[in-house]
N, C-alpha and C positions, 0 to 999 in steps of 0.2 A: 486701798488701791489709788494710785496717783492718777489724777485727772488731767485732761488737756489744759484746763484753766490754770492748774498749779504749775505745769511746765512752762506755759507762756509767762507766768509771773516770775518764775525762776530766771528765765532768759533775760527779762528786763532788769531784775535786781542784780544779776551777775555783772551787768555793765556799770552799775552804780556803787555796789558794795566793794570793800577792800579785800575781803576774803570770802571763799565759797561757803564756809560754815554759816555765816550770817545770812547769806542769800538763801541757802537751803532751809534754815530755821524759819525765816519769814515766809517761805513758800510752803511750809508744812511737810517737809520730807527730810530724810537723812542725807548726810553729806555724800555717802556712797551712791545713793539713788540719784541725787542731783548730778554727780559726776557722770553717771551712766547716760543720763538724758542729754547733758551738754556735749558729751563725746559723740553721741549718735545724731544729734540735731534733728530728732524726730519726736512727734507727739505720741502719747500712748496709743491713741486710736490708729496711728500710722504703723505702729509696731505689731498690731494684732495680725495674725495670719488670716488670709482669706478662708472662709469656711466653705468647703466643698462637700461636706458630708451632711447627711440628713440627721435631724435631731429627733425625728419620730419615724417609726416604721411605716413604709409605704403600703397602704392596705390593698393597692391594685397591682403590686409587684408580680404576684402569681399569674395574673391574667393580662398583664400589660402587653405582652407580645401579640395576643389575639386582637386587642384594641388597636395596636399600632398597625397590624396588617390590614385591618379594615380601613384605617385612615389613609394608608398608602394607596389602597385601591380606589377609595372614594373620599378625597380630601374634604368634600363639603359636608360630611357627616357632622352633626352637632353633638356636643358632649352629652346633652340630655338624652338624645336618641340612643347613644352607646350605653349610657348608664342604665336605661330601661331594658336594653338588650341583656346586659350583664345580670340584672335582677331576675329576668325571666330564665336565663340560661343556668344561673347558679342561685336557686331560691334560698333565701335566708342568709346569704353571705354578705350582702351589702344593704345598709340602711339608707333611708332617704337623706339623712344628714350628711352623707359622704359625697353627694353630688358636687358640691363646691370644690372638693379635693380633686375629683376627676376633671372638672372644668379647668382648674389651675394647671394640672399635669398636661392636658391636651394643649392648652395655650402655650406652655413652655415648649412642647414638642414642635408645634407649628413654627414657633420663632426660631428654633435651633436646627430642626431637621425637616420641616415641612416644605411644601412647594413654594417657589418664589412668588411674591405678590406683584401685582401690576404697578409699574412705576410711572408717575406723572412727571413729564419733562417740561419744565418752565421754558416758555418760548420768548424770544426776543422779537418784539414787534418793530416794524420799520414804518416811517410816515408814508401815508398815501398808498400803502400796499394792500391792506385788507379791511373790509367791512363785514359785519356779521348781523344777521337778523333772525327773529323768531317771533312767534305769537305767545302772548301771556294772558291768562284769564284774570279779570279784575273783579269778578262778581263777589268775592269774599270781602271786599272793602265796604259793601253795603251802600253803594252810591245809588241815589234815586233821582229821577227827573219828574218834577212836579208831583212828588209823593209816590211815584210808581217805581218799583225796582228796575234798575237799568243794568241788565246782565249783558256784558260785552267783553271783548278782548281788545288788546292793543297790539298792533304790529310794531315791534320794537327794533329800531335800527341803531347800531353802534359802530363807531370807528375804533378798531382795536388798539391803535397807537395812542390817540389822544383821549379816548373814552367819550368823545362827543356823541350825543344821542338825541334821538327824536322818536316820535311815535304817531300812529294814526289809529283812530277808533274803528273797529270792525266787529263783525258778528259771527264769523266763521273763518276757518283756515282754508279758504278757497283761493283759487288762482287769482280771481279778481281782487281779493283783499291783498294778496301778495304783490300783485302788479301795482295797485294804487299806492300801497304803503311804501314800496321800494322807490317808485318814481317820485312821490311826495318828498321822501328823504333826500334823494339825489338833487332835486331842484331846490330844496331848501338849503342844502349844503353848497350848491353852486359848482359842483365838480363831480368827477367819477373816479373812484379808486381802481386799482388793478384787478382785485378779486372780490367776489361776494361769496360768503360762506353761510350755509343754512343747514338745519338738520334734515332728516329724511321726510320732508313734507310731501304728502301725496300730490300737492299742487305743483311741485317742482321736480320731484325725483320719481323715476319709474320704479315699479316693483320688478326687480331683475330676476324674474322667474323663468325667463326665456333667454337663451344665449343669443348674442348678436344685437340685442336691443341697446339703444343709447341710454345712458344712465339718467339723463334729464328729459323731461317732457318736451314735446315740440314747441308748445307755447312759451315755456320758460326759456328754452334755448333762443327763441326769437327775441324775447325781452332782453336777455343778456347780450345778444348780438347787436341789438339796436344801440345799447349804451357802451359797447366795447368792453364789457365786463367778463372776466373769467369766472367760472363757476366751481365751487368746492362744496362737498357734502361730508357730513361726519358719518362715522360708522354707527350701525344700529346699536342702541343701548349705550352709546358713549357720549352722554351729554357734556362731559368734561371737555370734549374736543371743541365744543362751542361755548367754552367757559366764560368768555368775556361777556357775551350777551346774557347767559344764564345768571351770572352774578349781578349784572345790571338789572335784570328782572326783579331780583330781591331788593336791591337798593331803590329802584323806582317805586315799588309798592310801599316800601318803608317811607319814602319821601312823600308820596301821595297821602298816606295815612296820617303823617305828622301835619301836613298842610291842611288836611280836613279837620284835624283836632284844633288847630289854630283858628280855622274858619268857624268852628263851633256848629257846623252843620254839614251833613253829607247829601243834602238835597239841593238840586239846581232847578231853576225855573224852566230852562230849556236846554236842549243838547248843545246849542251854540255857547251858552254860558259855561257849560262843563268843558267844552273844547278850548275856550279861552283860558280857563283855569289850568288845563294841562299845558298849553303853550307857554304860559307864564312860568309854570314849574320847570319845564325843560330849559327855559332861558336861564333860570336861577341855577339849575344843576350844571349848565355849560359855562357859567360865568368864570369859573376858576380854571378852565381848560384852554383859554385863549392862546397861550403861548405855544402849546403843543399842536393846537388846531392850525395855527399859522404855518407851522412846519408842514402840515399835511396839505393845506390849501396851495402851497407853493409847488406841490408835486402832482396834485390831482389833474386828471385829464379833463378836457373841456366837455361840456354837455352837448348832445346833438341839437340840431336846429329846432326840433319839436319833440314832445313826449308822445308815447304811444297811447292809444285809447285804453281806458281802464275797464273796458267791457269785453265780454265774449259774445260774438254774434251767433244767433240761432235763427233758423227758418222753421216756422211752425204753421200747421194747418189748423184753422179754427174749426172745432168739432161741432156736431149738431146741437150739443148742449151749451154752446156759446163759450167754450173754454179752450185753453191751450195747455199743453203739458211741457213744462220746462224743468229739467233736473229732477224729475219724479215728483214735482209739485204742480198743483192745478191752479190756474188763474183764469178768471172770467174776463172776457172782452165784450164789447157791445154786440148784440145779436145781429146787427147789420153786416158784421164781418164773417158770419157763418159760411163755411165753404171756401173762404179766401185764404191765401197764404200771407202771413205777416212776418216781418223781420223783427226779431227781439234782440235788444242789446242788454245783456245781463251784467249789471254793476255790482259792487260789493254789498250795497244795502237797498237797491231798487232795480227794477227793470223797466225799460222803455219799449213800447210797442209801436212800430212804424208800419205805415201802409201808404203806398203811392207817394213816397218821399215826404210823408208828413208823420210827425209823432202824434199818435192818437190816444195813447195811454201812458201814464207813469204810475207804477204799482210798487208798493213796498215788497222787497224780496223776502220770501219765506225761508226760515232756517230748517235744516234737516231735510227729511224726505217724507212723502206721503201726506203732506199738508195741503190746505186749499185756501184760496182767497177769492170769494165770490162777492161781487158788488151788485147790490139789488138794482141799481140804476141801469145795469147792462141788460137785464132780463125782465124788468117789471112790465114792459109793454105787452109781452106775450103771457106773462104769468097772470095778469088780471083777466085775460081771455080764457085761461085754463086754471081756474081756482082749485079744481079738484086735484091738481098735481102738487099743491102746496103741502098738504098734510104729511105725505111720505117722501117729500123731496130730499134727496141725499144730502144736500148742503143747506137744509132749512135753517139751521142755527145761524148761518151767516146773514140771513135776511131779517135779523133783529138788530138794527143799528145801535140802539141803546137798551138798557134794561127796561125802560118804560114801554118800549115797543113790545117787548116780550110780555110784560105785565098786561098790556092792553089786549094782546092776543089771548092770553089765559082768561082774562075777564070775558071776552067775547065768546070763548068756548063754553064757559059755564052758563051763559045766558042765551046764546044763539048757536047751538051746536051745529045746525045744518048750514048756516050761512056765515059762520065765524071767519072762515078763510077768505071768503069773498069780501066781507066787510073790512078785514084787516088789510087785504091787498089794496083796497081802494085808499085806505089811510097811508099805506106805504107809497103808493103812486103819487099821492099828494105831497109826501116828503120829497120824492124825486123831482117833481115838477115845480114845486113852490119853495119850500125851505124845510130841511130836516130839523134844524134847531127850533124853528117855529112850531112844527108839529110836536116835537118833544116837549116844548113849553106848554102847548095846549093840552097834551096828555097829562102833564104834571098838574096843571090847574084843575082839570076835571077830576083827577084822583084826589087832590087835596080837598076839593069841595064836595066830594062823594056824589058826583053827578054821573049819569049814564054816559058810557063811552061809545061813540059811534062816529062814522065818517061825517055825517051831517053836523054833529056837534063840533068836531075839529075844524071842518070847513068853515062853519059860521064864525068861529073865533078868528080864523085867518082872514076871512073876508071883511069882518068888521074892525080888524086891526085892534082887537081888544087888548088893553094894557094888562099885562100879567106881571105881578111882582117877581123880582129876582128870587132864585132859590135861597140866596143868602140873607134875604130880608127877613127879619124877625120882629114881630110886633110885641112890645112889652107894655103892659098896662101901667099907667101912672101910679106911683106909690103915694098913699095917703099918709103923710107924716104925722097927722094928728093921732094916729094909732099909738105912736111912741109916747106922746104926752099922756095918753090914758094909762099906758103901762107904768109910767113914772108915778102918776097919781096913786095907782093901786099899791105901789111899793111904799109910798109915804104913809098911806092909811095903815098898812100892815105894821 
């Protein structure tokens, strides 16, 4: 059989040799065969007819019409599901090894006669026209703050034309996080594009289960109106419509991971240090986009005179248990405010409590629902007067500022069952009025020295200003090096 390589060689030799017989002989074929290929100017592989017939009998030919009918009715049926149905319908006709054959047959049917697949249409972006944003989870990168896991999200903002990007740390997909992140991005950018696109965030997009409702929430519409932004949302389940920011999510996490590997540590001393790390990284990512960014900056609209507040206002009544309820989470305030109405400003990561035009509390914001944050300083004045309420207090676990306070209470319960709560609450009151860290150090010292724990013992340590070694201080006995001489002498004798 003549190969393509022989024919190629023949065509080259035919240009150099004086007669065809020599070229054919050197190519390893007869003169007639050589003349045929030179006349046709085709390789042997090009002269083979296309094979349209099967080389093996189709084992599913008999039942294929039934399979095809089911696929036409339900195109989403998988080949394995249909194969198992065939085995149940016709016992013994099909063996497990024939599954791959059916999968291949169905794959070919879908490509030749099946329903049309969704087409993704590449878009041409114009400068200054569109920005997109979304939240992305960063917990999988294993970032820690002072050794503690830092589970967080990043509100990620991208200009679709230049791919200029920035981001803000947040802890939930709340409206406050959306507002703060979008405004931070626009003020860092120094201008406003025409449109802002997001996915169907509950913070921005209404659930359109009722006719006549606006597609965007009232607060989100107010935010867009303040900046003169048009709003766009993608269809449910169509993340590709927000493809620019989705792709940048992946690239950003890749870049953060690589930067952490170069840094040789995923731990940061403070949140501020981690934020500086992110700002530096965004600056590096944007360095190569300056030319296209300049095109956008020339077209962007001007920023308004001021930015909107990044908080949502609430009015709350302080309940008899000295707490307020905000977004289905419980927060304590000072007992002096019981029965009063307070103004609460809910920010992405904290809330401020205002009364009589004064901010009286700043409290870390709780994530999720059904959680509580009870500060012992708010209620200790009355708790020491009602020590019997402590044992079964609903939020009792919040009244142990550190693990040593819990250990101290457990110690008191084992030795002074009847007055353990009263004694512990006096220690807690001392922490509220004097120094929580001082009381904690005093408890540590009493435990380390195996001394009895009591209010009087802790109070005495604080009154006398007793010097307590730091927890990190370790005393190591001096090593007697003469012991090594004795060992060496013993070896020589041996």
